[in-house]
KOLLUM-103542 format. One record per residue: x, y, z negated of N, C-alpha, C, O in turn. Coordinates in steps of 0.02 Angstrom, whole numbers, padded with zeros to 5 digits. Example, Ala and Ser with C-alpha at 12.3 -4.5 7.8 and 13.67 -1.06 7.14 Angstrom:
NODE    npx    npy    npz   capx   capy   capz    cpx    cpy    cpz    opx    opy    opz
NODE  00660 -00284 -00390  00615 -00225 -00390  00660 -00165 -00390  00712 -00166 -00423
NODE  00642 -00112 -00354  00684 -00053 -00357  00645  00002 -00394  00670  00057 -00402
END
This chain:
NODE    npx    npy    npz   capx   capy   capz    cpx    cpy    cpz    opx    opy    opz
NODE -01191  05966 -01810 -01234  05905 -01800 -01210  05867 -01746 -01211  05806 -01755
NODE -01190  05887 -01692 -01161  05846 -01637 -01101  05812 -01655 -01083  05757 -01633
NODE -01069  05849 -01697 -01003  05818 -01715 -01015  05755 -01770 -00982  05703 -01768
NODE -01060  05766 -01814 -01078  05701 -01853 -01100  05641 -01816 -01087  05583 -01832
NODE -01140  05664 -01759 -01166  05613 -01717 -01099  05580 -01690 -01082  05524 -01707
NODE -01066  05615 -01652 -01004  05591 -01615 -00968  05554 -01666 -00945  05502 -01642
NODE -00955  05560 -01730 -00917  05527 -01784 -00955  05458 -01792 -00924  05405 -01793
NODE -01015  05462 -01798 -01054  05407 -01819 -01049  05346 -01770 -01045  05287 -01788
NODE -01049  05375 -01693 -01040  05334 -01642 -00971  05299 -01639 -00967  05240 -01621
NODE -00922  05331 -01654 -00847  05315 -01648 -00842  05259 -01708 -00807  05209 -01700
NODE -00880  05270 -01772 -00878  05225 -01828 -00909  05165 -01805 -00879  05113 -01819
NODE -00963  05160 -01773 -00991  05101 -01743 -00956  05061 -01694 -00961  05000 -01697
NODE -00916  05091 -01645 -00876  05071 -01598 -00808  05046 -01627 -00783  04993 -01608
NODE -00782  05083 -01669 -00707  05058 -01709 -00715  05080 -01778 -00691  05131 -01804
NODE -00754  05032 -01805 -00769  05035 -01885 -00698  05035 -01921 -00653  05001 -01897
NODE -00689  05077 -01982 -00630  05073 -02017 -00632  05010 -02069 -00682  04980 -02088
NODE -00569  04998 -02087 -00567  04947 -02136 -00596  04879 -02121 -00612  04839 -02165
NODE -00604  04866 -02050 -00606  04806 -02029 -00562  04749 -02014 -00524  04757 -01966
NODE -00558  04693 -02045 -00493  04663 -02044 -00507  04590 -02004 -00559  04559 -02012
NODE -00455  04570 -01962 -00461  04503 -01932 -00464  04451 -01971 -00429  04447 -02021
NODE -00511  04400 -01952 -00518  04342 -02010 -00454  04299 -02017 -00442  04271 -02070
NODE -00412  04295 -01959 -00359  04251 -01962 -00290  04298 -01992 -00257  04276 -02039
NODE -00276  04352 -01963 -00217  04389 -01985 -00222  04427 -02037 -00173  04441 -02072
NODE -00294  04455 -02050 -00298  04498 -02111 -00281  04577 -02096 -00288  04621 -02138
NODE -00258  04588 -02032 -00243  04660 -02015 -00303  04698 -01989 -00344  04671 -01953
NODE -00308  04759 -02008 -00359  04800 -01977 -00353  04816 -01904 -00301  04834 -01877
NODE -00406  04808 -01875 -00412  04800 -01798 -00476  04807 -01771 -00524  04797 -01808
NODE -00484  04821 -01714 -00551  04816 -01676 -00559  04738 -01667 -00512  04706 -01644
NODE -00617  04708 -01683 -00623  04640 -01682 -00681  04633 -01636 -00720  04676 -01616
NODE -00676  04559 -01620 -00738  04545 -01570 -00788  04508 -01609 -00778  04503 -01670
NODE -00838  04482 -01584 -00898  04446 -01614 -00888  04393 -01663 -00930  04383 -01707
NODE -00831  04358 -01659 -00812  04309 -01703 -00763  04324 -01765 -00737  04284 -01803
NODE -00758  04397 -01762 -00701  04418 -01808 -00633  04423 -01798 -00595  04433 -01846
NODE -00612  04417 -01738 -00539  04401 -01720 -00518  04467 -01680 -00555  04496 -01641
NODE -00452  04487 -01696 -00421  04537 -01659 -00400  04513 -01593 -00400  04453 -01581
NODE -00381  04561 -01545 -00367  04539 -01476 -00310  04489 -01475 -00313  04439 -01440
NODE -00253  04505 -01520 -00202  04462 -01529 -00203  04394 -01546 -00173  04349 -01517
NODE -00242  04390 -01596 -00262  04319 -01633 -00298  04278 -01573 -00277  04224 -01552
NODE -00355  04311 -01550 -00396  04284 -01508 -00354  04246 -01442 -00361  04188 -01422
NODE -00315  04290 -01423 -00266  04260 -01375 -00221  04204 -01381 -00205  04167 -01335
NODE -00200  04198 -01451 -00147  04154 -01471 -00185  04083 -01490 -00151  04034 -01504
NODE -00246  04081 -01490 -00281  04017 -01512 -00275  03970 -01449 -00285  03990 -01392
NODE -00256  03901 -01465 -00248  03849 -01417 -00285  03794 -01446 -00271  03770 -01501
NODE -00331  03774 -01409 -00379  03710 -01416 -00327  03643 -01422 -00274  03639 -01391
NODE -00349  03599 -01460 -00312  03540 -01468 -00352  03491 -01412 -00402  03459 -01426
NODE -00325  03490 -01360 -00356  03442 -01299 -00322  03388 -01300 -00339  03349 -01254
NODE -00277  03367 -01337 -00247  03289 -01325 -00232  03265 -01404 -00175  03252 -01421
NODE -00282  03260 -01446 -00266  03242 -01508 -00240  03165 -01520 -00264  03120 -01486
NODE -00194  03153 -01564 -00163  03092 -01585 -00208  03044 -01611 -00237  03062 -01662
NODE -00221  02985 -01587 -00252  02931 -01627 -00233  02920 -01696 -00177  02935 -01716
NODE -00277  02894 -01734 -00264  02873 -01809 -00263  02801 -01807 -00295  02769 -01765
NODE -00228  02775 -01851 -00221  02692 -01855 -00277  02660 -01883 -00296  02607 -01858
NODE -00311  02689 -01939 -00374  02663 -01966 -00442  02692 -01946 -00494  02668 -01969
NODE -00442  02742 -01906 -00500  02783 -01884 -00537  02752 -01817 -00501  02731 -01772
NODE -00594  02750 -01811 -00605  02735 -01744 -00609  02784 -01686 -00621  02769 -01628
NODE -00594  02854 -01715 -00586  02900 -01672 -00567  02960 -01706 -00583  02967 -01765
NODE -00527  03013 -01670 -00499  03068 -01701 -00510  03130 -01652 -00502  03122 -01592
NODE -00528  03188 -01678 -00533  03244 -01638 -00507  03305 -01679 -00513  03301 -01740
NODE -00481  03361 -01653 -00459  03411 -01684 -00480  03468 -01653 -00494  03462 -01593
NODE -00486  03531 -01683 -00516  03589 -01649 -00457  03632 -01616 -00459  03648 -01556
NODE -00409  03649 -01657 -00350  03691 -01632 -00289  03667 -01640 -00286  03615 -01673
NODE -00237  03689 -01617 -00164  03679 -01621 -00149  03718 -01691 -00180  03769 -01704
NODE -00103  03694 -01733 -00087  03722 -01796 -00030  03756 -01773  00021  03723 -01763
NODE -00031  03834 -01761  00025  03861 -01740 -00006  03941 -01735 -00065  03955 -01726
NODE  00046  03986 -01741  00031  04059 -01737 -00025  04083 -01785 -00027  04066 -01844
NODE -00064  04118 -01761 -00123  04151 -01810 -00156  04093 -01849 -00167  04099 -01910
NODE -00173  04033 -01811 -00207  03977 -01851 -00169  03960 -01911 -00201  03948 -01963
NODE -00102  03958 -01910 -00064  03947 -01974 -00079  03995 -02026 -00092  03978 -02084
NODE -00077  04052 -02009 -00085  04110 -02047 -00151  04112 -02082 -00159  04132 -02140
NODE -00204  04087 -02037 -00266  04091 -02065 -00280  04039 -02121 -00306  04051 -02176
NODE -00258  03975 -02096 -00265  03920 -02142 -00222  03932 -02214 -00242  03910 -02268
NODE -00168  03966 -02206 -00136  03984 -02272 -00179  04025 -02307 -00180  04014 -02368
NODE -00214  04070 -02287 -00248  04128 -02321 -00310  04079 -02344 -00328  04084 -02402
NODE -00336  04043 -02310 -00393  04003 -02330 -00377  03965 -02396 -00414  03972 -02445
NODE -00320  03925 -02397 -00300  03882 -02438 -00279  03924 -02512 -00304  03910 -02567
NODE -00232  03973 -02499 -00199  04003 -02553 -00215  04076 -02558 -00183  04109 -02599
NODE -00260  04107 -02520 -00274  04177 -02529 -00351  04184 -02532 -00372  04240 -02520
NODE -00399  04134 -02547 -00460  04134 -02577 -00497  04162 -02506 -00553  04185 -02514
NODE -00479  04161 -02458 -00514  04179 -02398 -00555  04135 -02375 -00535  04106 -02325
NODE -00612  04119 -02398 -00653  04069 -02389 -00698  04087 -02321 -00725  04042 -02289
NODE -00703  04141 -02305 -00728  04151 -02240 -00699  04139 -02184 -00727  04151 -02130
NODE -00635  04113 -02188 -00604  04072 -02132 -00630  04009 -02107 -00628  03992 -02047
NODE -00653  03975 -02153 -00679  03907 -02151 -00730  03900 -02089 -00722  03856 -02046
NODE -00785  03949 -02088 -00836  03933 -02031 -00803  03950 -01962 -00827  03924 -01912
NODE -00750  03991 -01958 -00727  04001 -01893 -00687  03938 -01874 -00688  03917 -01816
NODE -00653  03910 -01920 -00613  03851 -01901 -00658  03792 -01887 -00638  03750 -01846
NODE -00719  03785 -01919 -00760  03738 -01900 -00799  03736 -01836 -00817  03684 -01808
NODE -00811  03803 -01812 -00836  03822 -01750 -00800  03789 -01688 -00831  03780 -01635
NODE -00726  03769 -01697 -00692  03751 -01647 -00692  03667 -01645 -00665  03637 -01599
NODE -00720  03638 -01692 -00724  03566 -01695 -00774  03539 -01653 -00832  03552 -01669
NODE -00764  03505 -01603 -00807  03469 -01559 -00816  03397 -01566 -00767  03363 -01550
NODE -00870  03367 -01587 -00882  03298 -01614 -00898  03270 -01546 -00940  03300 -01513
NODE -00869  03213 -01519 -00893  03172 -01457 -00960  03153 -01467 -00977  03140 -01524
NODE -01000  03150 -01423 -01078  03133 -01423 -01084  03064 -01430 -01140  03046 -01448
NODE -01038  03014 -01422 -01046  02946 -01430 -01036  02926 -01503 -01056  02871 -01521
NODE -01004  02969 -01547 -00997  02963 -01614 -01068  02964 -01647 -01106  03013 -01644
NODE -01083  02908 -01679 -01145  02899 -01718 -01124  02911 -01801 -01089  02871 -01832
NODE -01148  02965 -01825 -01119  02978 -01893 -01182  02997 -01951 -01226  03040 -01946
NODE -01173  02957 -01996 -01226  02968 -02065 -01204  03018 -02098 -01247  03056 -02119
NODE -01132  03035 -02114 -01112  03081 -02178 -01047  03108 -02150 -01015  03074 -02109
NODE -01028  03169 -02171 -00962  03199 -02165 -00941  03203 -02237 -00973  03224 -02286
NODE -00873  03177 -02234 -00842  03171 -02299 -00778  03211 -02297 -00730  03188 -02266
NODE -00773  03271 -02328 -00715  03309 -02334 -00654  03266 -02381 -00666  03235 -02432
NODE -00581  03276 -02345 -00540  03247 -02391 -00544  03288 -02458 -00542  03349 -02459
NODE -00552  03245 -02519 -00553  03277 -02584 -00481  03304 -02614 -00424  03283 -02602
NODE -00496  03341 -02646 -00430  03365 -02692 -00432  03334 -02757 -00486  03319 -02782
NODE -00375  03323 -02787 -00363  03295 -02857 -00403  03347 -02904 -00407  03407 -02889
NODE -00431  03321 -02960 -00475  03380 -02994 -00429  03428 -03027 -00454  03482 -03043
NODE -00361  03416 -03042 -00316  03470 -03065 -00309  03519 -03011 -00322  03578 -03022
NODE -00288  03496 -02944 -00282  03554 -02888 -00342  03573 -02885 -00343  03633 -02870
NODE -00401  03549 -02892 -00462  03588 -02875 -00481  03634 -02927 -00512  03685 -02911
NODE -00465  03621 -02990 -00473  03666 -03044 -00427  03726 -03034 -00446  03782 -03050
NODE -00365  03714 -03009 -00312  03772 -03008 -00334  03814 -02938 -00324  03875 -02934
NODE -00362  03782 -02892 -00378  03831 -02834 -00441  03851 -02840 -00451  03905 -02810
NODE -00495  03824 -02871 -00559  03843 -02868 -00611  03817 -02821 -00671  03821 -02832
NODE -00582  03788 -02764 -00626  03761 -02718 -00580  03717 -02666 -00519  03720 -02662
NODE -00621  03678 -02630 -00585  03625 -02583 -00596  03665 -02518 -00653  03682 -02506
NODE -00552  03679 -02479 -00546  03710 -02410 -00586  03668 -02368 -00636  03687 -02338
NODE -00555  03597 -02368 -00589  03552 -02316 -00673  03552 -02331 -00712  03545 -02283
NODE -00692  03559 -02387 -00769  03539 -02409 -00798  03611 -02375 -00852  03614 -02346
NODE -00756  03662 -02385 -00793  03733 -02346 -00803  03716 -02273 -00857  03725 -02245
NODE -00750  03690 -02244 -00751  03684 -02176 -00809  03630 -02151 -00844  03641 -02102
NODE -00812  03572 -02192 -00866  03532 -02183 -00931  03552 -02189 -00975  03534 -02150
NODE -00940  03592 -02241 -01005  03630 -02244 -01035  03661 -02185 -01093  03649 -02167
NODE -00992  03704 -02156 -01000  03745 -02105 -01005  03692 -02033 -01040  03710 -01986
NODE -00971  03636 -02032 -00986  03593 -01979 -01055  03563 -01985 -01090  03557 -01934
NODE -01076  03543 -02048 -01136  03510 -02066 -01192  03553 -02038 -01237  03531 -02004
NODE -01184  03614 -02054 -01245  03667 -02031 -01246  03667 -01948 -01299  03679 -01918
NODE -01193  03653 -01916 -01204  03656 -01838 -01230  03592 -01820 -01282  03588 -01788
NODE -01197  03541 -01840 -01213  03472 -01811 -01274  03442 -01844 -01301  03395 -01816
NODE -01297  03464 -01900 -01354  03434 -01936 -01336  03358 -01973 -01379  03314 -01979
NODE -01276  03353 -01994 -01260  03292 -02025 -01237  03310 -02092 -01192  03352 -02099
NODE -01267  03279 -02145 -01246  03301 -02222 -01180  03281 -02243 -01147  03231 -02228
NODE -01167  03327 -02279 -01093  03329 -02322 -01103  03275 -02386 -01153  03284 -02422
NODE -01065  03228 -02399 -01071  03185 -02459 -01008  03179 -02490 -00970  03132 -02477
NODE -00994  03227 -02534 -00925  03217 -02558 -00914  03162 -02612 -00857  03144 -02624
NODE -00965  03136 -02643 -00964  03080 -02693 -00944  03015 -02653 -00938  02965 -02688
NODE -00936  03009 -02595 -00908  02946 -02561 -00838  02937 -02566 -00821  02879 -02555
NODE -00791  02979 -02579 -00733  02973 -02585 -00703  03024 -02638 -00725  03081 -02644
NODE -00651  02999 -02678 -00624  03044 -02733 -00550  03020 -02728 -00532  02964 -02713
NODE -00508  03077 -02746 -00438  03073 -02746 -00423  03040 -02821 -00440  03074 -02869
NODE -00395  02982 -02832 -00396  02946 -02898 -00330  02962 -02920 -00323  02960 -02981
NODE -00282  02978 -02889 -00208  02989 -02897 -00185  03064 -02876 -00198  03090 -02822
NODE -00149  03095 -02927 -00127  03161 -02913 -00054  03141 -02871 -00013  03100 -02890
NODE -00053  03181 -02809  00006  03175 -02768  00040  03239 -02758  00006  03291 -02760
NODE  00100  03243 -02747  00148  03300 -02734  00110  03322 -02661  00072  03286 -02628
NODE  00130  03393 -02643  00097  03416 -02593  00140  03390 -02528  00201  03382 -02533
NODE  00106  03376 -02469  00133  03339 -02421  00180  03386 -02371  00205  03364 -02319
NODE  00187  03446 -02392  00212  03495 -02338  00290  03477 -02338  00319  03483 -02284
NODE  00325  03457 -02391  00400  03460 -02375  00417  03392 -02353  00476  03384 -02339
NODE  00378  03343 -02348  00392  03272 -02328  00396  03261 -02255  00366  03296 -02215
NODE  00435  03211 -02238  00429  03184 -02171  00382  03131 -02162  00347  03112 -02209
NODE  00378  03102 -02098  00327  03053 -02088  00314  03003 -02143  00262  02999 -02175
NODE  00369  02963 -02151  00382  02900 -02194  00374  02924 -02265  00351  02884 -02306
NODE  00389  02976 -02280  00381  03004 -02354  00300  03013 -02371  00272  02993 -02422
NODE  00274  03046 -02322  00205  03062 -02326  00161  03006 -02327  00113  03010 -02366
NODE  00167  02953 -02293  00137  02889 -02299  00141  02855 -02367  00095  02828 -02397
NODE  00218  02862 -02390  00221  02830 -02457  00191  02869 -02514  00170  02839 -02563
NODE  00188  02941 -02509  00164  02989 -02558  00087  02976 -02573  00065  02976 -02630
NODE  00052  02966 -02523 -00016  02965 -02510 -00058  02895 -02520 -00118  02889 -02531
NODE -00010  02845 -02511 -00042  02777 -02510 -00070  02760 -02579 -00038  02765 -02631
NODE -00135  02737 -02572 -00180  02720 -02637 -00193  02768 -02673 -00197  02761 -02734
NODE -00202  02831 -02639 -00219  02900 -02680 -00298  02908 -02683 -00325  02947 -02722
NODE -00336  02866 -02635 -00408  02880 -02631 -00444  02814 -02655 -00422  02757 -02647
NODE -00502  02830 -02684 -00549  02770 -02704 -00612  02786 -02671 -00634  02844 -02675
NODE -00645  02742 -02638 -00715  02755 -02611 -00767  02725 -02647 -00757  02676 -02683
NODE -00825  02752 -02641 -00885  02729 -02676 -00914  02682 -02647 -00915  02683 -02586
NODE -00948  02626 -02682 -00981  02575 -02653 -01036  02594 -02610 -01064  02554 -02573
NODE -01053  02665 -02617 -01112  02683 -02582 -01096  02694 -02502 -01139  02705 -02459
NODE -01026  02689 -02493 -00997  02693 -02416 -01020  02634 -02388 -01022  02637 -02326
NODE -01037  02583 -02411 -01046  02518 -02383 -01107  02523 -02320 -01165  02537 -02336
NODE -01092  02512 -02260 -01137  02513 -02209 -01146  02585 -02179 -01186  02598 -02134
NODE -01109  02626 -02205 -01117  02703 -02180 -01070  02716 -02124 -01016  02688 -02123
NODE -01089  02756 -02077 -01039  02777 -02025 -01020  02849 -02046 -01063  02892 -02053
NODE -00955  02860 -02055 -00932  02913 -02092 -00884  02956 -02051 -00847  02930 -02009
NODE -00884  03025 -02062 -00843  03074 -02022 -00804  03098 -02078 -00829  03136 -02119
NODE -00740  03077 -02082 -00685  03117 -02126 -00664  03174 -02096 -00653  03179 -02036
NODE -00657  03228 -02144 -00637  03301 -02120 -00574  03319 -02151 -00574  03310 -02212
NODE -00523  03341 -02126 -00462  03374 -02159 -00453  03445 -02122 -00469  03453 -02063
NODE -00429  03491 -02160 -00407  03557 -02133 -00350  03555 -02080 -00351  03590 -02028
NODE -00298  03512 -02097 -00247  03508 -02051 -00221  03436 -02044 -00205  03406 -02096
NODE -00215  03410 -01993 -00179  03342 -01981 -00109  03358 -01947 -00098  03391 -01896
NODE -00062  03320 -01995  00004  03323 -01967  00030  03256 -01946  00035  03247 -01885
NODE  00047  03207 -01987  00064  03142 -01963  00001  03104 -01970  00001  03047 -01949
NODE -00057  03128 -01998 -00106  03075 -02005 -00112  03030 -02067 -00159  02990 -02071
NODE -00064  03035 -02116 -00054  02992 -02162 -00115  03000 -02209 -00141  02949 -02232
NODE -00139  03058 -02225 -00195  03072 -02274 -00257  03045 -02253 -00295  03014 -02291
NODE -00269  03058 -02185 -00330  03039 -02152 -00336  02964 -02156 -00385  02937 -02182
NODE -00281  02928 -02129 -00278  02854 -02129 -00285  02826 -02198 -00321  02776 -02202
NODE -00259  02848 -02250 -00267  02824 -02309 -00340  02826 -02338 -00364  02780 -02372
NODE -00368  02880 -02321 -00441  02893 -02344 -00491  02841 -02302 -00541  02814 -02326
NODE -00469  02835 -02238 -00513  02801 -02197 -00507  02723 -02229 -00557  02693 -02246
NODE -00437  02694 -02234 -00429  02636 -02257 -00466  02618 -02331 -00484  02561 -02344
NODE -00474  02665 -02368 -00517  02662 -02432 -00594  02656 -02417 -00633  02620 -02449
NODE -00607  02686 -02376 -00692  02683 -02356 -00692  02628 -02319 -00745  02598 -02330
NODE -00656  02597 -02277 -00669  02534 -02234 -00663  02485 -02293 -00704  02439 -02291
NODE -00623  02486 -02341 -00617  02434 -02386 -00680  02431 -02437 -00693  02380 -02469
NODE -00710  02482 -02441 -00774  02479 -02474 -00838  02461 -02435 -00895  02466 -02457
NODE -00822  02437 -02372 -00876  02414 -02318 -00910  02476 -02281 -00970  02472 -02267
NODE -00879  02524 -02267 -00905  02576 -02221 -00908  02541 -02151 -00862  02505 -02133
NODE -00964  02552 -02108 -00974  02520 -02051 -00924  02544 -01993 -00901  02509 -01948
NODE -00910  02616 -02004 -00864  02649 -01956 -00842  02714 -01980 -00882  02755 -02004
NODE -00774  02727 -01976 -00747  02794 -01998 -00716  02834 -01934 -00671  02812 -01899
NODE -00739  02880 -01928 -00711  02928 -01883 -00679  02990 -01916 -00697  03002 -01974
NODE -00634  03030 -01887 -00597  03068 -01922 -00594  03145 -01872 -00595  03147 -01811
NODE -00591  03192 -01913 -00577  03261 -01869 -00540  03308 -01920 -00542  03303 -01981
NODE -00509  03349 -01887 -00468  03401 -01925 -00479  03467 -01885 -00484  03470 -01824
NODE -00483  03521 -01928 -00483  03589 -01896 -00431  03607 -01860 -00438  03648 -01815
NODE -00371  03580 -01874 -00312  03595 -01839 -00265  03531 -01833 -00271  03487 -01876
NODE -00226  03525 -01790 -00173  03478 -01776 -00107  03510 -01760 -00103  03556 -01719
NODE -00056  03485 -01793  00017  03507 -01788  00048  03455 -01739  00040  03395 -01751
NODE  00082  03476 -01686  00119  03434 -01646  00190  03422 -01667  00229  03398 -01625
NODE  00209  03435 -01724  00281  03439 -01736  00305  03362 -01750  00366  03350 -01751
NODE  00261  03311 -01761  00282  03248 -01773  00270  03203 -01714  00287  03144 -01716
END
């Protein structure tokens, strides 16, 4: 009897088959679902790079180490549970007045292949926290583009130029664009330009992560 009680206590303290949200390894995890190594590796993005067409930009974490692994699992491994964790690190400046959160849309073909939009999942989690609705219909990706991963800054800007079309419902709205990873900023800038062209009052932008490679 005592042996079973002891085993039960050990299971509660050190449960089996519990995996870290970011790296996916079985480990003792904290209350946010991270193992010690991943928790220690996280670096907040304290100096986000401004965007050309957005009134402001903020990012949660630096895109490195365990965060890169977690984002990859979210995008390509159906690890949708990573999205709320990434959203929890996004801090919106209090002076930003926002009417709607608009995630960067996927082209319908890529959305069909993947089954979900990872930026929309992050946007939904952020929406629950800050009380601002997600409105995906305000922006659509009207042209299929090659993945930006292998491109340099100039190629990224050329590849994504004119890829977004905004709805007339954006007119007069104060919008927060959201992307999973900001690299050069070409995607967010192109999306912001489309919304401003349709009369958005202001466009702010945020990303779960920012890379400092560029």
